[in-house]
C-alpha positions, 0 to 999 in steps of 0.5 A: 520532495513533496509530502502530504502532511494534512488530511485534506491533501491526503484525502485528495490523493486518496481520490486520485488513486481511486480513478480508473486510470490509476487503478489500471496503472496499479493492475499493470504494475502488479502484472509486471511484478507477478508477486506470488504467495510467500514472497516479500516486497517493498513499496517505496513512496507508498502514498495512501497504500493502495498498491501495498495492500493490493500486493499484500493480498497477492503475497498472502499467505506467508508473504510480506509487503513493507511500505515506506513513505517520506510522509508520516501521514501517508504511512498512517493512511497506509496502515489504516487501509491495511487494517481493513484490506483483505489479507493485510490484517493482524491475523495475516500480517502481509503488510508491515508498516515501518517503525517510526 
């Protein structure tokens, strides 16, 4: 299993997740999932957290997304992204990073 353990690899992954192709892929996944306010979900292998944060916005208010990854760096990146993402803040905790 490949994990992203350094800042350079994570920054590269972040750039790749920002491409039009992956933006569209996440949009299609969200259409299939059809998350609604108040629901809960789990993002396994969350990477840099784009999908988790996008889903968090869709399940707010009252919902929750838990994001997990084998890489602690990816989990940290996802938590940092959630801090600045609409509907994924401490005031509206739709995103929950795992403990430890």
